[in-house]
DODOSE-582416 format. One line per field, with one value per residue: x, y, z of N, C-alpha, C, CB in turn; residue number from 0; residue in one letter. Coordinates in steps of 0.2 Angstrom, whole numbers. Glycine has a CB too. Layout:
N
n_xx = X | ...
n_yy = Y | ...
n_zz = Z | ...
ca_xx = X | ...
ca_yy = Y | ...
ca_zz = Z | ...
c_xx = X | ...
c_yy = Y | ...
c_zz = Z | ...
cb_xx = X | ...
cb_yy = Y | ...
cb_zz = Z | ...
i = NUM | ...
aa = a | ...
This chain:
215
n_xx = 4 | 2 | 7 | 4 | 11 | 7 | 16 | 30 | 35 | 38 | 28 | 24 | 36 | 38 | 27 | 28 | 41 | 36 | 27 | 35 | 43 | 34 | 32 | 26 | 25 | 31 | 28 | 33 | 26 | 30 | 32 | 45 | 58 | 71 | 68 | 66 | 78 | 87 | 79 | 76 | 89 | 91 | 81 | 82 | 74 | 62 | 52 | 52 | 41 | 31 | 16 | 5 | 10 | 13 | 0 | -6 | 1 | -2 | -12 | -18 | -19 | -10 | -13 | -3 | 0 | 1 | -14 | -20 | -14 | -19 | -30 | -25 | -15 | -21 | -28 | -17 | -13 | -23 | -39 | -43 | -33 | -35 | -48 | -60 | -51 | -45 | -41 | -30 | -33 | -23 | -23 | -25 | -34 | -26 | -23 | -14 | -8 | -3 | -4 | -16 | -14 | -9 | -18 | -22 | -27 | -40 | -45 | -57 | -74 | -84 | -95 | -91 | -79 | -62 | -60 | -73 | -74 | -65 | -71 | -82 | -77 | -70 | -78 | -78 | -68 | -62 | -61 | -53 | -52 | -37 | -23 | -21 | -20 | -9 | 9 | 22 | 32 | 27 | 18 | 20 | 21 | 19 | 24 | 18 | 16 | 3 | -3 | -10 | -12 | -26 | -33 | -43 | -55 | -64 | -76 | -85 | -85 | -87 | -78 | -66 | -63 | -61 | -50 | -40 | -41 | -35 | -22 | -18 | -19 | -8 | 2 | 1 | -10 | -25 | -41 | -54 | -69 | -78 | -88 | -97 | -91 | -94 | -90 | -77 | -78 | -77 | -65 | -54 | -52 | -45 | -32 | -29 | -31 | -21 | -10 | -9 | -2 | 11 | 14 | 12 | 20 | 31 | 28 | 27 | 25 | 14 | -2 | -19 | -31 | -45 | -56 | -66 | -80 | -83 | -93
n_yy = -6 | 11 | 25 | 41 | 53 | 67 | 79 | 84 | 81 | 72 | 63 | 61 | 56 | 44 | 36 | 36 | 29 | 17 | 12 | 10 | 0 | -10 | -13 | -5 | 7 | 23 | 40 | 56 | 71 | 89 | 106 | 111 | 103 | 101 | 99 | 85 | 79 | 71 | 60 | 56 | 52 | 42 | 33 | 28 | 21 | 28 | 42 | 60 | 74 | 88 | 94 | 92 | 84 | 72 | 69 | 66 | 55 | 45 | 30 | 29 | 41 | 50 | 61 | 71 | 82 | 98 | 101 | 114 | 118 | 109 | 111 | 120 | 113 | 102 | 110 | 114 | 101 | 98 | 96 | 88 | 79 | 72 | 67 | 54 | 46 | 36 | 45 | 45 | 53 | 60 | 70 | 82 | 94 | 104 | 118 | 133 | 134 | 132 | 116 | 113 | 108 | 97 | 94 | 96 | 110 | 112 | 118 | 116 | 111 | 99 | 96 | 97 | 90 | 91 | 83 | 82 | 95 | 95 | 85 | 91 | 102 | 97 | 88 | 77 | 68 | 54 | 53 | 45 | 44 | 41 | 35 | 46 | 45 | 40 | 39 | 44 | 35 | 23 | 19 | 11 | -7 | -9 | -15 | -23 | -30 | -34 | -38 | -34 | -17 | -5 | 3 | 16 | 20 | 30 | 36 | 41 | 33 | 16 | 7 | 14 | 14 | 0 | -2 | 6 | -1 | -13 | -9 | -5 | -17 | -23 | -15 | -20 | -17 | -19 | -16 | -4 | 0 | 15 | 20 | 33 | 50 | 58 | 52 | 56 | 66 | 60 | 52 | 61 | 68 | 58 | 60 | 70 | 63 | 53 | 61 | 66 | 58 | 59 | 73 | 75 | 65 | 62 | 51 | 42 | 30 | 22 | 15 | 13 | 1 | -9 | -18 | -33 | -41 | -59 | -66
n_zz = 0 | -3 | 7 | 12 | 23 | 31 | 38 | 49 | 61 | 77 | 78 | 65 | 59 | 67 | 63 | 49 | 48 | 54 | 44 | 33 | 39 | 40 | 27 | 18 | 4 | 6 | 8 | 15 | 19 | 19 | 22 | 23 | 18 | 24 | 38 | 38 | 34 | 41 | 44 | 31 | 27 | 36 | 32 | 18 | 9 | 10 | 4 | 2 | 0 | -5 | 3 | -6 | -16 | -8 | -3 | -16 | -19 | -9 | -6 | 6 | 18 | 31 | 44 | 53 | 62 | 71 | 80 | 78 | 66 | 57 | 47 | 38 | 33 | 27 | 17 | 9 | 5 | -4 | -9 | -20 | -21 | -9 | -9 | -6 | 0 | 13 | 28 | 41 | 55 | 67 | 75 | 89 | 98 | 104 | 115 | 114 | 128 | 145 | 153 | 166 | 182 | 176 | 167 | 150 | 140 | 128 | 112 | 107 | 111 | 121 | 113 | 100 | 90 | 85 | 73 | 68 | 64 | 54 | 45 | 41 | 34 | 24 | 15 | 6 | 10 | 19 | 35 | 48 | 65 | 75 | 84 | 92 | 106 | 112 | 115 | 104 | 104 | 106 | 96 | 86 | 85 | 99 | 115 | 129 | 145 | 148 | 136 | 120 | 117 | 116 | 103 | 100 | 88 | 76 | 63 | 48 | 37 | 33 | 25 | 25 | 39 | 40 | 32 | 40 | 52 | 48 | 46 | 59 | 65 | 59 | 65 | 78 | 87 | 96 | 90 | 93 | 88 | 89 | 82 | 73 | 67 | 77 | 89 | 91 | 99 | 111 | 110 | 107 | 119 | 126 | 125 | 134 | 146 | 144 | 145 | 158 | 168 | 163 | 164 | 177 | 184 | 176 | 168 | 153 | 146 | 145 | 139 | 133 | 138 | 133 | 142 | 141 | 146 | 146 | 133
ca_xx = 0 | 6 | 5 | 7 | 11 | 8 | 19 | 37 | 36 | 40 | 23 | 24 | 42 | 37 | 22 | 31 | 45 | 33 | 24 | 41 | 45 | 29 | 32 | 22 | 28 | 29 | 31 | 32 | 25 | 32 | 34 | 52 | 62 | 76 | 66 | 66 | 84 | 90 | 74 | 77 | 95 | 90 | 77 | 83 | 68 | 56 | 52 | 50 | 38 | 27 | 10 | 1 | 13 | 12 | -7 | -7 | 5 | -4 | -18 | -20 | -15 | -10 | -13 | 1 | 2 | -2 | -21 | -21 | -12 | -22 | -34 | -21 | -11 | -26 | -29 | -11 | -13 | -27 | -45 | -43 | -28 | -38 | -55 | -62 | -46 | -45 | -36 | -30 | -32 | -20 | -23 | -28 | -35 | -22 | -23 | -7 | -8 | 0 | -9 | -18 | -13 | -7 | -23 | -21 | -32 | -42 | -48 | -64 | -78 | -87 | -100 | -89 | -72 | -58 | -61 | -79 | -73 | -61 | -75 | -87 | -73 | -67 | -83 | -76 | -62 | -64 | -57 | -53 | -47 | -33 | -16 | -21 | -20 | -3 | 15 | 24 | 37 | 23 | 13 | 22 | 24 | 19 | 24 | 15 | 15 | -4 | -5 | -11 | -16 | -32 | -33 | -50 | -56 | -71 | -76 | -91 | -85 | -85 | -73 | -60 | -61 | -59 | -43 | -36 | -41 | -30 | -15 | -17 | -18 | -1 | 6 | 1 | -15 | -32 | -45 | -61 | -73 | -83 | -94 | -96 | -87 | -96 | -87 | -71 | -78 | -74 | -58 | -49 | -50 | -41 | -26 | -29 | -30 | -15 | -4 | -9 | 4 | 17 | 15 | 13 | 25 | 35 | 27 | 25 | 25 | 7 | -7 | -26 | -34 | -52 | -57 | -73 | -83 | -84 | -100
ca_yy = 0 | 18 | 29 | 48 | 55 | 74 | 82 | 82 | 81 | 66 | 58 | 59 | 52 | 38 | 32 | 34 | 23 | 11 | 10 | 7 | -6 | -15 | -15 | 0 | 13 | 29 | 47 | 61 | 78 | 94 | 113 | 112 | 96 | 101 | 96 | 78 | 77 | 66 | 55 | 53 | 49 | 35 | 29 | 29 | 18 | 32 | 48 | 66 | 78 | 93 | 91 | 90 | 78 | 67 | 67 | 63 | 48 | 40 | 27 | 31 | 47 | 51 | 68 | 71 | 89 | 101 | 102 | 121 | 119 | 104 | 113 | 123 | 107 | 99 | 114 | 113 | 95 | 98 | 92 | 83 | 73 | 68 | 65 | 47 | 42 | 36 | 50 | 44 | 59 | 59 | 77 | 84 | 101 | 106 | 125 | 136 | 136 | 127 | 112 | 115 | 102 | 91 | 93 | 100 | 114 | 111 | 124 | 114 | 109 | 92 | 96 | 97 | 88 | 93 | 79 | 84 | 101 | 93 | 81 | 96 | 107 | 93 | 83 | 71 | 65 | 49 | 54 | 40 | 46 | 35 | 37 | 52 | 44 | 37 | 43 | 42 | 29 | 17 | 19 | 5 | -13 | -8 | -21 | -22 | -36 | -36 | -39 | -29 | -11 | -4 | 9 | 18 | 24 | 32 | 39 | 40 | 28 | 9 | 5 | 18 | 11 | -7 | -1 | 8 | -6 | -18 | -6 | -5 | -24 | -24 | -12 | -23 | -15 | -21 | -10 | -3 | 5 | 18 | 23 | 39 | 55 | 62 | 49 | 59 | 71 | 56 | 50 | 66 | 70 | 53 | 63 | 74 | 58 | 50 | 65 | 68 | 55 | 62 | 80 | 75 | 61 | 60 | 44 | 43 | 24 | 18 | 15 | 11 | -6 | -10 | -25 | -35 | -47 | -65 | -66
ca_zz = 0 | -3 | 12 | 13 | 29 | 31 | 44 | 49 | 68 | 80 | 77 | 58 | 58 | 70 | 59 | 43 | 49 | 55 | 38 | 30 | 42 | 38 | 20 | 14 | 1 | 11 | 7 | 20 | 16 | 23 | 19 | 24 | 18 | 29 | 44 | 37 | 31 | 45 | 43 | 24 | 27 | 40 | 28 | 10 | 5 | 10 | 0 | 5 | -5 | -3 | 6 | -11 | -19 | -3 | -4 | -22 | -19 | -5 | -6 | 13 | 21 | 38 | 46 | 59 | 63 | 77 | 78 | 76 | 59 | 52 | 42 | 33 | 29 | 22 | 11 | 5 | 2 | -10 | -9 | -26 | -19 | -3 | -10 | -7 | 3 | 21 | 31 | 48 | 59 | 73 | 78 | 95 | 98 | 110 | 114 | 116 | 135 | 149 | 157 | 173 | 186 | 172 | 162 | 144 | 138 | 121 | 109 | 105 | 117 | 121 | 108 | 93 | 90 | 79 | 68 | 65 | 60 | 47 | 41 | 38 | 30 | 19 | 16 | 2 | 13 | 24 | 41 | 54 | 71 | 77 | 86 | 96 | 113 | 114 | 113 | 97 | 104 | 107 | 91 | 81 | 88 | 106 | 119 | 136 | 148 | 148 | 130 | 115 | 119 | 112 | 99 | 99 | 82 | 74 | 57 | 45 | 31 | 35 | 22 | 27 | 45 | 39 | 30 | 45 | 56 | 46 | 47 | 66 | 67 | 57 | 70 | 84 | 91 | 96 | 88 | 96 | 84 | 93 | 78 | 68 | 68 | 84 | 94 | 92 | 105 | 117 | 109 | 107 | 126 | 129 | 125 | 140 | 151 | 143 | 147 | 165 | 172 | 161 | 166 | 185 | 187 | 170 | 165 | 147 | 143 | 145 | 134 | 136 | 136 | 134 | 144 | 140 | 150 | 142 | 131
c_xx = 4 | 3 | 8 | 6 | 12 | 10 | 27 | 40 | 38 | 34 | 23 | 30 | 41 | 33 | 25 | 37 | 42 | 30 | 29 | 43 | 40 | 28 | 28 | 26 | 26 | 32 | 29 | 31 | 26 | 32 | 41 | 56 | 68 | 74 | 66 | 72 | 87 | 85 | 75 | 84 | 95 | 86 | 77 | 77 | 62 | 57 | 49 | 47 | 34 | 20 | 5 | 4 | 12 | 4 | -9 | -4 | 1 | -11 | -22 | -16 | -16 | -9 | -10 | 4 | -1 | -10 | -23 | -19 | -15 | -26 | -30 | -17 | -15 | -28 | -23 | -10 | -17 | -33 | -45 | -39 | -31 | -44 | -56 | -57 | -47 | -39 | -36 | -28 | -30 | -20 | -27 | -29 | -32 | -21 | -15 | -7 | -6 | -5 | -10 | -18 | -12 | -13 | -22 | -27 | -33 | -45 | -55 | -68 | -81 | -92 | -98 | -81 | -69 | -59 | -68 | -78 | -70 | -66 | -80 | -83 | -71 | -72 | -82 | -71 | -65 | -60 | -58 | -49 | -44 | -26 | -15 | -20 | -15 | 3 | 18 | 29 | 33 | 17 | 14 | 24 | 24 | 20 | 23 | 14 | 8 | -7 | -6 | -15 | -22 | -32 | -41 | -50 | -63 | -70 | -83 | -91 | -82 | -79 | -66 | -58 | -59 | -51 | -38 | -36 | -35 | -23 | -14 | -16 | -10 | 4 | 6 | -4 | -21 | -36 | -52 | -64 | -78 | -88 | -92 | -92 | -88 | -92 | -80 | -71 | -76 | -67 | -53 | -47 | -46 | -34 | -24 | -27 | -23 | -9 | -4 | -3 | 10 | 19 | 16 | 19 | 30 | 35 | 24 | 24 | 19 | 3 | -14 | -27 | -41 | -53 | -65 | -75 | -84 | -92 | -103
c_yy = 6 | 22 | 35 | 50 | 63 | 76 | 80 | 82 | 74 | 61 | 56 | 55 | 45 | 33 | 31 | 29 | 17 | 8 | 7 | 0 | -12 | -16 | -10 | 5 | 19 | 35 | 52 | 68 | 84 | 101 | 114 | 105 | 96 | 98 | 88 | 75 | 71 | 59 | 52 | 50 | 42 | 30 | 30 | 26 | 23 | 38 | 54 | 70 | 84 | 90 | 88 | 84 | 71 | 64 | 64 | 56 | 43 | 37 | 28 | 37 | 48 | 59 | 69 | 77 | 92 | 102 | 109 | 122 | 114 | 106 | 116 | 118 | 104 | 103 | 114 | 107 | 94 | 93 | 87 | 78 | 69 | 65 | 57 | 43 | 42 | 41 | 48 | 51 | 58 | 65 | 77 | 91 | 105 | 114 | 127 | 139 | 131 | 123 | 115 | 109 | 96 | 90 | 98 | 104 | 113 | 117 | 122 | 113 | 102 | 91 | 96 | 96 | 91 | 89 | 80 | 90 | 99 | 89 | 86 | 100 | 103 | 87 | 77 | 67 | 60 | 49 | 48 | 43 | 40 | 38 | 43 | 51 | 40 | 40 | 40 | 36 | 22 | 16 | 13 | -1 | -12 | -15 | -20 | -29 | -39 | -37 | -33 | -23 | -10 | 3 | 11 | 22 | 26 | 35 | 37 | 34 | 21 | 6 | 8 | 15 | 4 | -6 | 1 | 3 | -12 | -15 | -6 | -12 | -25 | -21 | -15 | -20 | -19 | -15 | -10 | 2 | 8 | 22 | 29 | 44 | 58 | 58 | 52 | 64 | 67 | 54 | 55 | 68 | 64 | 55 | 67 | 68 | 55 | 54 | 67 | 64 | 57 | 69 | 80 | 71 | 59 | 53 | 44 | 36 | 20 | 19 | 12 | 4 | -7 | -17 | -27 | -41 | -53 | -65 | -72
c_zz = 0 | 2 | 12 | 20 | 29 | 38 | 45 | 57 | 71 | 78 | 69 | 56 | 61 | 65 | 52 | 43 | 50 | 49 | 34 | 33 | 41 | 31 | 15 | 10 | 5 | 8 | 13 | 17 | 21 | 19 | 19 | 24 | 22 | 36 | 44 | 34 | 35 | 44 | 36 | 24 | 31 | 36 | 21 | 6 | 5 | 5 | 4 | -1 | -1 | 0 | 0 | -15 | -14 | -3 | -10 | -22 | -15 | -7 | 1 | 15 | 28 | 40 | 53 | 60 | 69 | 75 | 75 | 68 | 54 | 46 | 36 | 29 | 25 | 16 | 6 | 2 | -4 | -9 | -14 | -24 | -13 | -4 | -10 | -3 | 10 | 23 | 38 | 51 | 66 | 77 | 85 | 95 | 104 | 110 | 116 | 123 | 139 | 152 | 164 | 177 | 182 | 167 | 156 | 143 | 130 | 119 | 106 | 112 | 116 | 116 | 101 | 93 | 84 | 73 | 64 | 61 | 53 | 43 | 38 | 33 | 23 | 18 | 12 | 5 | 19 | 30 | 45 | 59 | 74 | 79 | 90 | 103 | 116 | 112 | 107 | 98 | 106 | 102 | 87 | 85 | 96 | 110 | 126 | 139 | 148 | 141 | 125 | 118 | 114 | 109 | 97 | 92 | 81 | 67 | 54 | 40 | 34 | 32 | 24 | 34 | 45 | 37 | 36 | 50 | 54 | 47 | 55 | 68 | 65 | 63 | 77 | 89 | 90 | 94 | 91 | 92 | 88 | 88 | 74 | 71 | 75 | 89 | 95 | 98 | 111 | 116 | 110 | 114 | 129 | 129 | 131 | 146 | 150 | 146 | 154 | 169 | 169 | 164 | 174 | 187 | 181 | 168 | 159 | 143 | 143 | 139 | 137 | 133 | 138 | 136 | 143 | 144 | 144 | 140 | 134
cb_xx = -5 | 5 | 6 | 3 | 16 | 1 | 16 | 41 | 31 | 41 | 16 | 25 | 48 | 35 | 16 | 35 | 50 | 27 | 21 | 47 | 45 | 22 | 30 | 17 | 27 | 31 | 28 | 37 | 18 | 38 | 30 | 54 | 64 | 79 | 59 | 60 | 89 | 90 | 67 | 77 | 101 | 88 | 69 | 89 | 67 | 55 | 47 | 55 | 34 | 25 | 6 | 1 | 21 | 14 | -12 | -5 | 12 | -5 | -18 | -19 | -19 | -4 | -20 | 6 | 1 | 1 | -25 | -18 | -4 | -26 | -40 | -16 | -8 | -33 | -30 | -5 | -15 | -24 | -51 | -41 | -22 | -38 | -59 | -62 | -39 | -43 | -38 | -24 | -39 | -13 | -25 | -25 | -43 | -15 | -28 | -5 | -16 | 5 | -6 | -25 | -19 | -7 | -30 | -20 | -31 | -46 | -44 | -63 | -84 | -89 | -106 | -90 | -72 | -50 | -60 | -84 | -69 | -55 | -79 | -90 | -67 | -59 | -89 | -75 | -57 | -65 | -58 | -51 | -52 | -32 | -11 | -27 | -27 | -3 | 20 | 28 | 42 | 19 | 13 | 27 | 30 | 13 | 32 | 9 | 17 | -8 | -12 | -14 | -12 | -39 | -29 | -53 | -53 | -74 | -70 | -93 | -80 | -91 | -74 | -61 | -67 | -63 | -42 | -39 | -47 | -31 | -15 | -24 | -22 | 0 | 4 | 7 | -16 | -34 | -46 | -61 | -75 | -79 | -99 | -103 | -87 | -103 | -86 | -69 | -86 | -79 | -58 | -51 | -56 | -42 | -25 | -35 | -36 | -14 | -5 | -15 | 4 | 17 | 9 | 6 | 22 | 42 | 22 | 29 | 31 | 4 | -5 | -31 | -29 | -56 | -55 | -74 | -89 | -83 | -100
cb_yy = 0 | 21 | 25 | 52 | 52 | 77 | 79 | 88 | 84 | 66 | 61 | 66 | 55 | 38 | 36 | 41 | 25 | 12 | 16 | 12 | -5 | -13 | -22 | 3 | 13 | 27 | 50 | 61 | 79 | 93 | 118 | 116 | 95 | 108 | 98 | 76 | 83 | 67 | 57 | 59 | 53 | 37 | 30 | 27 | 11 | 35 | 47 | 70 | 74 | 98 | 96 | 96 | 79 | 69 | 74 | 67 | 49 | 42 | 19 | 25 | 54 | 47 | 72 | 65 | 94 | 108 | 101 | 126 | 118 | 99 | 118 | 128 | 103 | 97 | 121 | 114 | 89 | 97 | 96 | 87 | 76 | 73 | 68 | 45 | 45 | 29 | 57 | 39 | 63 | 57 | 82 | 81 | 103 | 103 | 128 | 141 | 138 | 130 | 105 | 118 | 102 | 85 | 94 | 96 | 121 | 105 | 127 | 107 | 114 | 90 | 101 | 104 | 81 | 93 | 71 | 85 | 106 | 88 | 76 | 101 | 110 | 90 | 86 | 73 | 69 | 42 | 60 | 33 | 49 | 30 | 37 | 56 | 41 | 29 | 43 | 47 | 30 | 17 | 25 | 7 | -15 | -4 | -24 | -18 | -36 | -30 | -43 | -31 | -5 | -4 | 9 | 23 | 19 | 37 | 37 | 46 | 31 | 5 | 6 | 25 | 11 | -10 | 4 | 15 | -10 | -19 | 1 | -2 | -29 | -21 | -4 | -22 | -7 | -24 | -10 | -2 | 2 | 24 | 25 | 42 | 60 | 61 | 41 | 63 | 73 | 50 | 46 | 72 | 71 | 47 | 68 | 77 | 53 | 48 | 72 | 66 | 47 | 63 | 85 | 73 | 55 | 62 | 40 | 48 | 20 | 21 | 10 | 16 | -11 | -8 | -26 | -36 | -46 | -72 | -66
cb_zz = 6 | -10 | 19 | 7 | 34 | 30 | 50 | 46 | 73 | 87 | 78 | 54 | 61 | 77 | 59 | 40 | 55 | 60 | 34 | 30 | 50 | 42 | 19 | 18 | -7 | 18 | 0 | 26 | 14 | 26 | 23 | 30 | 11 | 30 | 46 | 32 | 31 | 53 | 44 | 19 | 31 | 47 | 31 | 8 | 7 | 17 | -6 | 8 | -9 | -8 | 9 | -17 | -20 | 4 | -3 | -28 | -16 | 2 | -7 | 18 | 18 | 42 | 46 | 59 | 56 | 78 | 84 | 80 | 59 | 57 | 44 | 36 | 35 | 26 | 14 | 10 | 7 | -16 | -9 | -32 | -18 | 2 | -16 | -14 | 1 | 23 | 29 | 49 | 59 | 72 | 73 | 101 | 98 | 111 | 119 | 111 | 137 | 154 | 157 | 173 | 191 | 176 | 165 | 138 | 139 | 120 | 104 | 101 | 118 | 128 | 109 | 90 | 90 | 81 | 69 | 71 | 64 | 49 | 45 | 43 | 33 | 20 | 13 | -5 | 16 | 21 | 44 | 51 | 76 | 72 | 80 | 94 | 115 | 112 | 119 | 94 | 110 | 114 | 87 | 76 | 85 | 109 | 118 | 136 | 156 | 151 | 130 | 109 | 120 | 117 | 92 | 105 | 76 | 79 | 53 | 42 | 26 | 35 | 14 | 28 | 50 | 34 | 24 | 48 | 57 | 38 | 44 | 70 | 63 | 51 | 70 | 88 | 89 | 103 | 80 | 104 | 77 | 97 | 82 | 67 | 63 | 85 | 92 | 85 | 106 | 118 | 102 | 104 | 130 | 125 | 119 | 142 | 150 | 136 | 143 | 168 | 171 | 153 | 165 | 188 | 189 | 173 | 170 | 143 | 145 | 152 | 128 | 133 | 140 | 128 | 152 | 132 | 154 | 145 | 123
i = 0 | 1 | 2 | 3 | 4 | 5 | 6 | 7 | 8 | 9 | 10 | 11 | 12 | 13 | 14 | 15 | 16 | 17 | 18 | 19 | 20 | 21 | 22 | 23 | 24 | 25 | 26 | 27 | 28 | 29 | 30 | 31 | 32 | 33 | 34 | 35 | 36 | 37 | 38 | 39 | 40 | 41 | 42 | 43 | 44 | 45 | 46 | 47 | 48 | 49 | 50 | 51 | 52 | 53 | 54 | 55 | 56 | 57 | 58 | 59 | 60 | 61 | 62 | 63 | 64 | 65 | 66 | 67 | 68 | 69 | 70 | 71 | 72 | 73 | 74 | 75 | 76 | 77 | 78 | 79 | 80 | 81 | 82 | 83 | 84 | 85 | 86 | 87 | 88 | 89 | 90 | 91 | 92 | 93 | 94 | 95 | 96 | 97 | 98 | 99 | 100 | 101 | 102 | 103 | 104 | 105 | 106 | 107 | 108 | 109 | 110 | 111 | 112 | 113 | 114 | 115 | 116 | 117 | 118 | 119 | 120 | 121 | 122 | 123 | 124 | 125 | 126 | 127 | 128 | 129 | 130 | 131 | 132 | 133 | 134 | 135 | 136 | 137 | 138 | 139 | 140 | 141 | 142 | 143 | 144 | 145 | 146 | 147 | 148 | 149 | 150 | 151 | 152 | 153 | 154 | 155 | 156 | 157 | 158 | 159 | 160 | 161 | 162 | 163 | 164 | 165 | 166 | 167 | 168 | 169 | 170 | 171 | 172 | 173 | 174 | 175 | 176 | 177 | 178 | 179 | 180 | 181 | 182 | 183 | 184 | 185 | 186 | 187 | 188 | 189 | 190 | 191 | 192 | 193 | 194 | 195 | 196 | 197 | 198 | 199 | 200 | 201 | 202 | 203 | 204 | 205 | 206 | 207 | 208 | 209 | 210 | 211 | 212 | 213 | 214
aa = x | x | x | x | x | x | x | x | x | x | x | x | x | x | x | x | x | x | x | x | x | x | x | x | x | x | x | x | x | x | x | x | x | x | x | x | x | x | x | x | x | x | x | x | x | x | x | x | x | x | x | x | x | x | x | x | x | x | x | x | x | x | x | x | x | x | x | x | x | x | x | x | x | x | x | x | x | x | x | x | x | x | x | x | x | x | x | x | x | x | x | x | x | x | x | x | x | x | x | x | x | x | x | x | x | x | x | x | x | x | x | x | x | x | x | x | x | x | x | x | x | x | x | x | x | x | x | x | x | x | x | x | x | x | x | x | x | x | x | x | x | x | x | x | x | x | x | x | x | x | x | x | x | x | x | x | x | x | x | x | x | x | x | x | x | x | x | x | x | x | x | x | x | x | x | x | x | x | x | x | x | x | x | x | x | x | x | x | x | x | x | x | x | x | x | x | x | x | x | x | x | x | x | x | x | x | x | x | x | x | x | x | x | x | x
């Protein structure tokens, strides 16, 4: 599969490396290729391009940028290059303000998630929320004594979620599909919960696990 990763930060680089590791052709999109110079040197099989080139390249797109910059990056990628494709939305609506007793501040509210805003603005794109509630060093092949951690996902398009679920399975995750885009109102705040032990106790190596009673 061809995967286009939009972004040049730690999340984008970690996921792009993971896709290459699992055998996918991968291009990373950025405004400044120098930000990816070391990654490109370490991963000669990967490609670097503009946002538009990367969106056109990928069968699946990963949106891995700051939440406040996401809409501009999607604009730069081009709606024609994104239309009809699964777009893994890793973003969180983190405000430019310090956490309060370890709790991040969001620029959205509980009645409207960032992914819903993306879905309204870019209606022809099949957004799937994923990877927003774990650190980048545990996104690919996570290993925990308690077994596979759970990745909560949501989105309006069933086929897109099936594609993303397959990729998550490759990466070593159990998938919990929470339904339509509105579920991002609950999934995005998991980032807040995940970060609290980090801010308060410098603990950043955990992940969530959904436990089910036997049927």
